[in-house]
C-alpha positions as CSV (number, residue, x, y, z in Angstrom):
1,M,0.1,-0.1,-0.1
2,S,1.3,3.4,-0.9
3,F,1.7,6.3,1.4
4,F,-1.4,8.4,-0.3
5,Q,-3.4,4.9,-0.1
6,A,-2.6,4.4,3.7
7,Y,-3.7,8.0,4.4
8,R,-6.8,7.6,2.1
9,E,-7.8,4.5,4.3
10,K,-7.2,6.5,7.7
11,F,-9.2,9.5,6.5
12,K,-12.2,7.3,5.6
13,L,-12.1,5.7,8.8
14,I,-11.9,9.2,10.9
15,L,-15.1,10.3,8.4
16,I,-16.9,7.3,9.4
17,D,-16.2,7.7,13.1
18,A,-17.1,11.2,12.7
19,I,-20.5,10.4,11.2
20,I,-21.5,7.9,13.9
21,L,-20.5,10.2,16.7
22,A,-22.8,13.0,15.4
23,I,-25.6,10.7,14.7
24,A,-25.2,8.6,18.1
25,P,-26.7,11.0,20.2
26,I,-29.8,11.7,17.8
27,F,-30.7,8.0,18.0
28,A,-30.2,8.2,21.6
29,L,-32.7,11.1,22.2
30,L,-35.0,9.3,19.6
31,L,-35.0,6.2,21.6
32,R,-35.3,7.9,25.1
33,F,-38.1,10.3,24.3
34,E,-40.3,7.5,22.0
35,G,-39.4,9.1,18.7
36,S,-39.6,12.8,19.4
37,L,-36.6,15.2,19.7
38,P,-37.0,17.7,22.8
39,V,-35.8,21.0,21.8
40,A,-33.5,21.8,25.0
41,E,-31.8,18.4,24.6
42,L,-31.0,18.5,20.6
43,T,-29.8,22.2,21.3
44,T,-27.4,20.8,24.0
45,V,-26.3,18.2,21.6
46,Q,-25.7,20.5,18.8
47,D,-23.7,23.0,21.3
48,C,-21.5,20.0,22.4
49,M,-20.8,18.5,19.2
50,P,-17.7,20.3,18.2
51,W,-15.6,19.1,21.2
52,I,-17.5,15.6,21.2
53,L,-16.0,15.4,17.9
54,L,-12.6,16.6,18.9
55,I,-12.4,14.8,22.1
56,S,-13.5,11.6,20.8
57,L,-11.5,11.4,17.6
58,A,-8.5,12.8,19.5
59,I,-8.7,9.7,21.9
60,F,-9.7,7.2,19.1
61,Y,-6.2,8.4,17.4
62,F,-4.3,7.9,20.6
63,Y,-5.8,4.7,21.0
64,G,-4.1,3.2,17.6
65,M,-8.0,3.3,16.3
66,Y,-6.5,4.5,12.6
67,H,-3.5,2.6,12.6
68,R,-4.8,-0.9,13.3
69,I,-5.2,-3.3,10.2
70,W,-8.6,-4.2,10.9
71,H,-8.7,-6.9,8.1
72,Y,-6.5,-8.8,10.6
73,A,-8.6,-7.6,13.9
74,R,-8.3,-9.9,16.9
75,L,-9.8,-9.8,20.3
76,R,-7.0,-7.5,21.6
77,D,-8.5,-4.9,18.7
78,L,-11.9,-5.5,20.0
79,V,-10.7,-4.4,23.5
80,A,-9.0,-1.6,22.3
81,L,-12.1,-0.5,20.7
82,I,-14.3,-0.8,23.6
83,G,-11.8,1.1,25.7
84,A,-11.7,3.9,23.2
85,V,-15.6,4.5,23.2
86,T,-15.8,4.1,26.6
87,L,-13.1,6.6,27.6
88,S,-14.6,9.2,25.1
89,Q,-18.0,8.9,26.1
90,A,-17.3,9.1,29.7
91,L,-14.9,12.3,29.4
92,V,-17.6,13.9,27.1
93,F,-20.4,13.2,29.7
94,T,-18.1,14.5,32.6
95,I,-17.5,17.7,30.7
96,A,-21.1,18.4,29.7
97,V,-21.7,18.1,33.3
98,M,-19.1,20.6,34.3
99,K,-20.3,23.1,31.7
100,G,-23.8,22.8,33.2
101,N,-25.5,21.1,30.2
102,S,-27.7,18.9,32.2
103,M,-28.4,15.5,30.1
104,P,-30.1,12.4,31.8
105,S,-27.9,9.6,32.1
106,S,-29.7,7.3,30.2
107,I,-28.9,9.5,27.2
108,A,-25.1,9.0,27.9
109,I,-25.7,5.2,28.1
110,L,-27.6,4.9,25.0
111,T,-24.8,7.2,23.2
112,W,-22.4,4.7,24.3
113,I,-24.2,1.9,22.9
114,F,-25.0,3.3,19.6
115,T,-21.5,4.3,19.2
116,L,-19.9,1.3,20.2
117,G,-22.2,-0.5,17.9
118,G,-21.7,1.7,14.9
119,I,-18.0,1.8,15.2
120,G,-17.7,-2.0,15.6
121,T,-19.9,-2.6,12.6
122,S,-18.1,0.2,10.5
123,R,-14.7,-2.0,11.5
124,L,-16.3,-5.3,10.9
125,M,-17.8,-4.3,7.4
126,F,-14.0,-3.0,6.8
127,K,-12.8,-6.4,7.0
128,V,-15.6,-8.2,5.5
129,N,-15.4,-5.8,2.3
130,I,-11.6,-6.8,2.0
131,D,-12.5,-10.3,2.5
132,L,-14.7,-10.1,-0.4
133,V,-12.5,-8.1,-2.6
134,T,-9.4,-10.6,-1.8
135,E,-11.8,-13.6,-2.5
136,S,-12.9,-12.2,-5.8
137,K,-9.3,-11.7,-7.0
138,G,-9.2,-15.4,-8.5
139,D,-10.2,-18.9,-7.8
140,R,-9.1,-20.0,-4.2
141,N,-7.5,-23.1,-3.0
142,N,-9.4,-25.3,-0.6
143,V,-6.7,-26.1,2.2
144,L,-7.1,-29.2,4.8
145,I,-4.7,-29.0,7.7
146,V,-3.2,-32.2,9.4
147,G,-3.0,-31.6,13.1
148,A,-5.6,-29.5,15.2
149,G,-2.9,-28.3,17.5
150,D,-0.9,-25.2,18.5
151,A,1.1,-25.5,14.9
152,G,-2.4,-25.9,13.2
153,A,-3.9,-22.7,15.1
154,M,-0.9,-20.7,14.2
155,L,-1.0,-21.5,10.5
156,V,-4.8,-20.7,10.2
157,R,-3.8,-17.3,11.5
158,E,-0.9,-17.2,9.1
159,L,-3.3,-17.9,6.1
160,E,-5.7,-15.7,7.4
161,Q,-3.5,-12.7,7.6
162,N,-2.3,-12.9,4.4
163,A,-4.3,-10.8,2.3
164,T,-2.9,-11.8,-1.1
165,A,-3.3,-15.6,-0.3
166,T,-5.9,-17.6,-2.4
167,T,-6.4,-20.0,0.0
168,N,-9.9,-21.3,1.3
169,I,-9.2,-23.1,4.7
170,I,-11.8,-26.2,4.9
171,G,-10.7,-27.4,8.4
172,F,-8.6,-30.0,10.1
173,V,-8.1,-33.5,10.5
174,D,-6.3,-35.0,13.6
175,D,-6.2,-38.4,15.2
176,D,-6.8,-37.5,18.8
177,E,-10.4,-38.9,19.6
178,K,-11.1,-36.0,21.9
179,K,-11.0,-33.6,19.3
180,R,-13.4,-35.3,16.9
181,N,-16.2,-32.9,15.9
182,G,-14.7,-30.1,17.5
183,R,-13.5,-26.5,16.2
184,L,-10.1,-24.9,16.2
185,A,-9.9,-21.3,15.2
186,G,-13.2,-21.6,13.8
187,F,-12.7,-24.3,11.6
188,P,-14.1,-28.0,12.0
189,I,-12.1,-31.0,12.6
190,L,-13.3,-33.2,10.0
191,G,-11.9,-36.7,10.8
192,T,-8.7,-38.7,11.5
193,V,-5.5,-39.0,9.1
194,N,-7.0,-42.7,7.7
195,E,-10.1,-40.8,6.8
196,L,-7.9,-38.3,4.8
197,P,-9.1,-39.8,1.4
198,Q,-12.6,-39.3,2.2
199,V,-12.4,-36.0,3.6
200,V,-10.4,-34.3,0.6
201,K,-13.1,-36.0,-1.6
202,A,-16.0,-34.6,0.2
203,N,-14.5,-31.1,0.5
204,K,-13.0,-30.9,-2.9
205,V,-9.6,-30.1,-1.2
206,D,-7.0,-28.8,-3.4
207,E,-3.8,-28.9,-0.8
208,I,-3.2,-30.6,2.3
209,V,-0.5,-28.9,4.9
210,I,1.1,-31.3,7.6
211,A,1.2,-28.8,10.8
212,I,3.0,-31.2,13.1
213,P,6.7,-30.0,13.6
214,S,7.3,-32.2,16.3
215,A,6.1,-35.7,14.6
216,D,8.5,-38.3,14.2
217,G,9.4,-40.1,10.9
218,D,6.9,-43.0,11.4
219,T,4.1,-40.5,12.0
220,I,5.0,-38.2,8.9
221,R,5.4,-41.6,6.6
222,H,1.8,-42.8,7.6
223,I,0.6,-39.3,7.0
224,D,2.4,-38.9,3.6
225,G,1.2,-42.2,2.6
226,K,-2.7,-41.3,3.1
227,C,-2.2,-38.0,1.4
228,R,-0.5,-39.6,-1.7
229,Q,-4.0,-41.3,-2.1
230,T,-5.8,-38.2,-2.5
231,G,-4.0,-36.7,-5.3
232,A,-3.8,-33.5,-3.7
233,K,-0.9,-31.0,-3.4
234,V,1.0,-31.7,-0.4
235,S,3.0,-29.5,1.9
236,I,4.7,-29.4,5.4
237,M,5.7,-27.2,8.1
238,P,9.2,-27.3,8.9
239,G,10.6,-29.8,11.9
240,I,11.7,-28.9,15.5
241,Y,15.4,-29.0,14.6
242,E,15.0,-26.8,11.4
243,M,13.1,-24.1,13.5
244,V,15.7,-24.2,16.4
245,S,18.9,-24.8,14.2
246,N,18.1,-22.6,11.2
247,E,16.0,-19.8,12.4
248,V,13.1,-21.3,9.9
249,G,9.6,-20.1,10.9
250,M,7.0,-22.3,11.7
251,G,4.6,-20.5,9.0
252,E,7.0,-21.2,6.2
253,M,5.7,-24.3,4.6
254,R,7.7,-26.7,1.9
255,E,7.2,-29.9,0.2
256,I,8.1,-33.1,2.2
257,R,11.7,-34.0,2.2
258,L,13.3,-37.4,3.1
259,E,14.8,-36.1,6.3
260,D,11.0,-35.8,7.2
261,L,10.4,-39.5,6.6
262,L,13.5,-40.4,8.9
263,R,12.7,-38.1,11.9
264,R,12.8,-39.4,15.2
265,K,11.1,-37.7,18.2
266,P,12.8,-34.2,19.0
267,I,15.5,-34.1,21.3
268,H,14.9,-31.4,23.9
269,L,18.3,-29.6,24.5
270,D,18.9,-26.4,26.5
271,F,21.0,-24.8,24.2
272,A,22.1,-21.8,26.2
273,K,23.5,-24.2,28.8
274,I,25.1,-26.6,26.5
275,T,27.1,-24.1,24.7
276,N,28.2,-22.1,28.2
277,Y,31.9,-23.2,27.2
278,I,31.6,-21.6,24.0
279,A,30.4,-18.0,25.0
280,G,33.3,-15.6,25.1
281,K,35.7,-18.2,23.9
282,T,37.8,-18.3,20.6
283,V,36.6,-21.2,18.7
284,L,38.7,-22.9,15.9
285,I,36.5,-25.0,13.4
286,T,38.8,-27.4,10.9
287,G,36.8,-28.4,7.9
288,A,34.7,-25.5,8.3
289,G,33.6,-25.6,4.8
290,G,32.1,-28.8,4.9
291,S,28.8,-30.1,5.9
292,I,29.5,-30.7,9.7
293,G,32.0,-27.9,10.0
294,S,29.8,-25.2,8.6
295,E,27.0,-26.2,10.6
296,I,28.7,-26.0,13.8
297,A,29.8,-22.4,12.8
298,R,26.3,-21.5,11.9
299,Q,24.8,-22.9,15.6
300,I,27.9,-21.6,17.6
301,S,27.2,-17.9,16.0
302,R,24.3,-17.6,17.9
303,V,26.2,-18.1,21.4
304,G,28.6,-15.1,21.7
305,A,31.9,-16.8,20.9
306,K,34.7,-14.0,21.0
307,E,35.7,-15.1,17.6
308,I,35.4,-18.1,15.2
309,I,38.2,-19.2,12.6
310,L,36.9,-20.9,9.7
311,L,39.8,-23.2,8.6
312,G,39.5,-25.4,5.6
313,R,41.6,-26.4,2.6
314,G,39.1,-25.5,-0.1
315,E,38.9,-21.5,-0.5
316,N,35.8,-21.5,-2.5
317,S,33.8,-23.5,0.7
318,I,35.4,-21.2,3.2
319,Y,34.5,-18.1,1.3
320,E,30.7,-19.1,0.8
321,I,30.2,-20.0,4.6
322,H,32.2,-16.8,5.7
323,Q,29.8,-14.8,3.2
324,E,26.8,-16.7,4.7
325,L,27.7,-16.2,8.2
326,K,28.6,-12.5,8.0
327,R,25.1,-11.8,6.5
328,K,23.2,-13.9,9.3
329,F,25.5,-12.8,12.1
330,P,27.1,-9.5,11.5
331,E,27.8,-9.0,15.1
332,Q,30.0,-12.3,15.3
333,A,33.9,-12.0,14.6
334,Y,35.3,-14.3,12.2
335,H,38.5,-15.2,10.7
336,T,39.0,-17.1,7.5
337,V,42.3,-19.7,7.2
338,I,43.0,-21.6,4.2
339,A,45.4,-24.2,5.5
340,N,46.2,-27.7,5.2
341,I,45.9,-29.6,8.6
342,T,49.1,-31.9,8.0
343,D,51.1,-28.8,7.5
344,K,52.9,-28.3,11.1
345,E,54.5,-25.2,10.4
346,R,51.3,-23.6,9.0
347,M,49.1,-24.8,11.6
348,A,51.5,-23.7,14.4
349,K,51.4,-20.2,12.8
350,V,47.6,-20.5,13.1
351,F,47.7,-21.3,16.6
352,K,50.1,-18.9,17.8
353,L,48.2,-16.2,16.2
354,F,44.7,-16.9,17.4
355,H,45.1,-19.3,20.7
356,P,42.0,-21.1,20.1
357,Q,40.5,-22.3,23.5
358,V,37.8,-24.4,22.0
359,V,38.6,-26.7,18.6
360,F,36.0,-28.6,16.7
361,H,38.0,-31.2,14.6
362,A,35.8,-31.9,11.3
363,A,38.0,-32.0,8.6
364,A,38.8,-35.5,7.1
365,H,38.8,-37.8,4.2
366,K,35.6,-39.6,4.5
367,H,35.0,-41.3,1.1
368,V,35.3,-45.1,1.6
369,P,36.3,-46.1,-1.9
370,L,38.5,-43.4,-2.7
371,M,40.5,-44.0,0.7
372,E,40.7,-47.8,-0.1
373,I,42.6,-46.9,-3.2
374,Q,45.3,-44.5,-1.5
375,P,45.5,-45.5,2.2
376,D,48.7,-43.6,2.5
377,E,46.4,-40.2,1.8
378,A,44.0,-41.5,4.4
379,I,46.8,-42.0,7.1
380,R,48.7,-38.4,6.2
381,N,45.1,-36.5,6.8
382,N,42.9,-38.7,9.0
383,V,45.9,-39.9,11.5
384,F,48.5,-37.5,11.1
385,G,46.5,-34.3,10.5
386,T,44.6,-35.0,13.4
387,Q,47.7,-35.5,15.7
388,N,49.0,-32.2,14.3
389,V,46.2,-30.5,15.6
390,A,45.5,-32.1,18.6
391,E,49.1,-31.8,19.7
392,L,49.0,-28.0,19.0
393,A,45.8,-27.6,21.1
394,D,47.8,-29.4,23.7
395,K,50.8,-27.0,23.3
396,N,48.9,-23.8,23.2
397,H,46.8,-24.5,26.0
398,A,43.0,-25.4,24.6
399,E,40.5,-26.1,26.9
400,I,38.5,-28.4,24.8
401,F,39.1,-30.5,21.9
402,V,36.6,-32.2,19.9
403,L,37.0,-34.8,17.2
404,I,33.9,-35.7,14.8
405,S,34.5,-39.4,14.1
406,T,32.3,-42.0,12.5
407,D,30.4,-45.4,13.3
408,K,32.7,-46.5,10.3
409,A,35.5,-46.8,13.0
410,V,33.6,-49.4,14.9
411,N,35.1,-52.9,13.6
412,P,36.0,-51.2,10.6
413,T,36.1,-52.7,7.0
414,S,37.5,-49.9,5.1
415,V,40.6,-47.8,5.3
416,M,38.7,-44.8,6.1
417,G,37.2,-46.2,9.1
418,A,40.4,-47.7,10.5
419,T,42.1,-44.3,10.0
420,K,39.2,-42.5,12.1
421,R,39.6,-45.2,14.8
422,T,43.6,-44.8,14.5
423,A,42.8,-41.1,15.2
424,E,40.7,-41.8,18.2
425,L,43.3,-43.9,19.9
426,V,45.9,-40.8,19.2
427,L,43.6,-38.5,21.0
428,Q,43.5,-40.6,23.8
429,E,47.0,-41.1,24.2
430,I,47.6,-37.1,24.0
431,N,44.7,-36.7,26.6
432,Q,46.7,-38.5,29.3
433,R,49.4,-36.4,29.2
434,S,47.6,-33.0,28.7
435,N,45.4,-30.6,30.4
436,T,43.4,-30.2,27.6
437,K,40.0,-32.0,27.5
438,F,40.5,-34.1,24.2
439,V,37.0,-36.2,23.4
440,T,35.6,-37.9,20.4
441,V,31.8,-38.1,19.4
442,R,30.9,-41.0,16.9
443,F,27.6,-40.9,14.7
444,G,26.4,-42.3,11.6
445,N,25.8,-40.9,8.2
446,V,24.5,-37.3,8.0
447,L,21.5,-36.6,5.6
448,G,22.3,-33.7,3.0
449,S,26.2,-33.9,4.0
450,R,28.9,-34.1,0.9
451,G,29.2,-37.4,-0.4
452,S,26.2,-39.0,1.2
453,V,23.8,-41.0,-0.9
454,V,21.0,-38.9,-1.0
455,P,22.3,-36.2,-3.2
456,L,23.4,-39.2,-5.6
457,F,19.9,-40.6,-5.6
458,E,18.8,-37.1,-6.3
459,K,20.9,-36.8,-9.7
460,Q,20.0,-40.5,-10.4
461,I,16.2,-39.6,-10.6
462,A,16.7,-36.5,-12.3
463,A,18.4,-38.1,-14.9
464,G,15.5,-40.7,-15.0
465,G,16.9,-43.5,-13.5
466,P,18.5,-45.9,-12.5
467,V,19.0,-45.7,-9.1
468,T,21.7,-47.8,-7.8
469,V,21.9,-49.4,-4.4
470,T,24.6,-51.3,-3.3
471,D,22.2,-54.3,-1.3
472,K,19.1,-54.8,-0.8
473,E,19.7,-55.5,2.7
474,M,22.1,-52.6,3.6
475,T,21.3,-50.5,6.3
476,R,22.5,-47.5,7.5
477,F,22.2,-45.0,10.8
478,F,21.0,-41.4,9.7
479,M,21.0,-38.0,11.4
480,T,20.0,-34.6,10.1
481,I,23.2,-32.2,10.1
482,P,21.4,-29.8,12.7
483,E,20.6,-32.8,15.1
484,A,24.3,-34.4,14.6
485,V,26.0,-30.7,15.6
486,Q,23.3,-30.1,18.5
487,L,24.7,-33.4,19.9
488,V,28.3,-32.8,19.0
489,L,27.9,-29.3,21.2
490,Q,25.9,-31.0,23.9
491,A,29.1,-33.8,24.2
492,G,31.3,-31.0,24.3
493,S,29.6,-29.5,27.1
494,Q,30.2,-32.9,29.2
495,A,33.6,-33.2,28.3
496,E,36.1,-34.4,31.1
497,G,38.5,-35.7,29.0
498,G,39.3,-39.0,26.9
499,E,35.9,-39.9,26.3
500,V,34.4,-41.3,23.0
501,F,30.6,-40.3,23.1
502,L,28.1,-42.1,21.2
503,F,24.8,-41.0,20.0
504,D,21.4,-42.8,19.7
505,M,20.9,-42.9,16.2
506,G,17.4,-44.6,16.3
507,K,16.8,-47.6,14.1
508,P,18.8,-48.4,11.0
509,V,17.4,-47.6,7.9
510,K,17.8,-49.9,4.7
511,I,18.8,-47.7,2.1
512,K,16.6,-49.9,-0.6
513,D,13.6,-48.0,1.6
514,M,15.5,-44.9,1.2
515,A,15.7,-45.1,-2.3
516,E,12.1,-45.9,-2.8
517,D,10.7,-43.2,-0.6
518,L,12.7,-40.5,-2.5
519,I,11.5,-41.6,-5.9
520,R,7.8,-41.5,-4.2
521,L,8.5,-38.1,-2.8
522,H,9.2,-37.2,-6.7
523,G,6.0,-38.4,-7.8
524,L,7.2,-41.5,-9.3
525,T,6.7,-45.2,-8.6
526,P,9.7,-47.3,-7.7
527,D,10.6,-49.7,-10.5
528,K,8.1,-48.6,-12.6
529,D,8.7,-45.0,-13.4
530,I,12.3,-45.5,-12.1
531,K,14.3,-48.5,-11.9
532,I,16.3,-49.8,-8.9
533,V,19.5,-51.6,-9.6
534,Y,21.7,-53.4,-7.0
535,T,25.4,-53.1,-7.7
536,G,27.1,-54.9,-4.9
537,L,29.3,-54.0,-2.3
538,R,32.0,-51.6,-2.9
539,P,35.6,-51.9,-1.7
540,G,35.6,-51.4,1.9
541,E,31.8,-51.3,2.4
542,K,29.7,-53.2,4.9
543,L,26.0,-54.2,4.9
544,Y,25.5,-52.5,8.3
545,E,27.3,-50.3,10.7
546,E,27.9,-50.5,14.5
547,L,28.5,-47.9,17.2
548,L,30.3,-50.2,19.5
549,T,32.6,-53.1,19.1
550,S,32.4,-56.1,21.3
551,E,34.7,-55.4,23.6
552,E,33.0,-51.8,24.2
553,G,30.3,-51.1,26.7
554,T,28.7,-47.9,27.2
555,T,27.8,-45.7,30.3
556,S,25.0,-43.1,30.5
557,T,25.4,-39.4,30.3
558,K,23.4,-36.5,31.3
559,H,21.5,-36.7,28.3
560,K,19.3,-39.8,27.6
561,K,20.7,-39.6,24.0
562,I,24.3,-39.7,24.4
563,F,26.5,-42.7,25.9
564,K,30.1,-42.9,26.6
565,A,32.3,-46.1,25.2
566,Q,34.4,-47.7,27.4
567,I,37.3,-48.0,25.6
568,Q,40.9,-49.5,26.5
569,P,43.7,-47.0,25.1
570,L,46.4,-48.8,23.2
571,D,49.8,-49.3,25.2
572,E,51.8,-46.0,24.4
573,N,55.0,-47.5,23.2
574,D,53.1,-49.9,20.9
575,L,51.1,-46.7,19.6
576,Q,54.0,-44.7,19.0
577,Q,56.0,-47.5,17.1
578,S,52.8,-48.3,15.2
579,L,52.6,-44.4,14.2
580,Q,56.4,-44.2,13.1
581,I,55.9,-47.1,10.7
582,L,52.8,-45.4,9.2
583,K,54.7,-42.0,9.1
584,D,57.5,-43.7,7.1
585,T,56.1,-45.9,4.6
586,N,54.0,-45.5,1.5
587,D,53.9,-49.2,1.1
588,K,50.0,-50.0,1.0
589,Q,50.4,-53.7,2.5
590,V,52.6,-52.3,5.2
591,I,49.9,-49.6,5.9
592,L,47.1,-52.2,6.2
593,K,48.9,-54.8,8.1
594,T,49.8,-51.8,10.7
595,L,46.2,-50.6,10.9
596,K,45.4,-54.4,11.7
597,H,48.1,-54.7,14.2
598,M,46.7,-51.5,16.2
599,I,42.8,-52.3,15.5
600,P,42.3,-56.3,15.5
601,T,38.9,-56.0,14.7
602,Y,39.8,-54.5,11.4
603,K,39.1,-56.7,8.6
604,S,40.2,-55.5,4.8
605,K,39.7,-57.6,2.0
606,Q,42.9,-55.9,0.1
607,L,44.8,-57.5,3.3
608,E,43.6,-60.9,2.7
609,S,44.2,-61.1,-1.1
């Protein structure tokens, strides 16, 4: 709305109010004197009219009666209207009495009633008129909301307050039997989720919105299945982690994504409490351009760190995350560092320059088949790069060092997994002789991370297939990126030194089921529109992942979703000798045999051949 349009609307309301204020006393006199207008009382009203209008309109103005958007009027607006009319009429009556203008009190009461009714009706008609204009702008989509709770009620308000929206809310469905045949925000609850197809057909629903942000994956999967039977467009409000971590508003709707179908029940974290150890500190994030490193940077930017050092080997990824963070968190201090964690001299300069107090070490080579081909590079980066950063953290008196590890480090069948397990052993050895608290966090696959299976499936579906799956029985643990990082921060807050924290990853998910879900989310049918081809295990892969070895047990922590593995460190002399061998050789077989010596549960097909 332009400047002149806005003032034209205000002037229209002022003119309407002036007319109502002028005629309300006349109607009061007519009613009080049974249709006649006594000359004395009418003369009094005429004499008082100028300051009746002046006082009343002034009070209305200061009450914000001409600044409110009446199309979105709610109870608080009605209360304000009653207050403004009551105050203005009381003040007018008091002044009239003080000026010696006698007027029966019944006239004052009737005038108040007519004024309130007239102005209230004018505002209602103003709202109805806009609704009719909006409705006439074009066809409106019939919308059905799944979830008659707080989120559903909030969504109704969002849709109603959008004057440009072309939505017609039909009502709700909800599985709570107590809500059946009830109403929420003025709209009926028409049935349960299982009755969705019938409700959609009976009410000619065009779009279904799932408004249950706390729902787990099984619930979303069930609802999505029912929605797909209807042929209606389906959208969803964001989940709890999106709203907490990415500052997404509840009213922002989007299409259903794979992570919605894999959601677990939300984990409730006291974010301020678990990040106390970061506030006011200098924080170094290695691998800051990667999926986990960049999300750590996003989340701790809300904490109030003294400064955050974004370190990575790829200049483009560091540039991109730095630009994003500066835009979102302009008050936070950042430093960008392009460096290789295996370069001792360069990393020593970084530590000397910034003196980080908290280190999140997310830099790693993680592609299993690539590391099988070049184990010397995996050793150099994952083992000695970690050792290099950890020893510098110790030397420079960092307070906490958090290593991001993987479930592939448990009973490893790949070089990548074995090198991450070796990095865990290195950290435990340094922790025994350091005042820095060194901890490791282990979790499984992260949805949406670089190199994960989902982006590959997306590309294959976009190309018309086929989608390639290793094995029908292959399973993996999955987490979302924000979920994983919040648990990393929680583990860091519990660090005492030497722990290996494990996360409750929920139930493992079949990769085949994920592929089928993703195909359906694109509106296609698995093995009809898009073929699924099984390719067999790649080098270093296994059918299922584990979070613990058979020798390891767990103990609980302050958080029910986080556990500590009970791990025996390797003999220090043995560890140092093995590391020296790995440092001195590029021979693939020597590397594999040394890893096998350090990690007896390591099984490599390359070593057996």
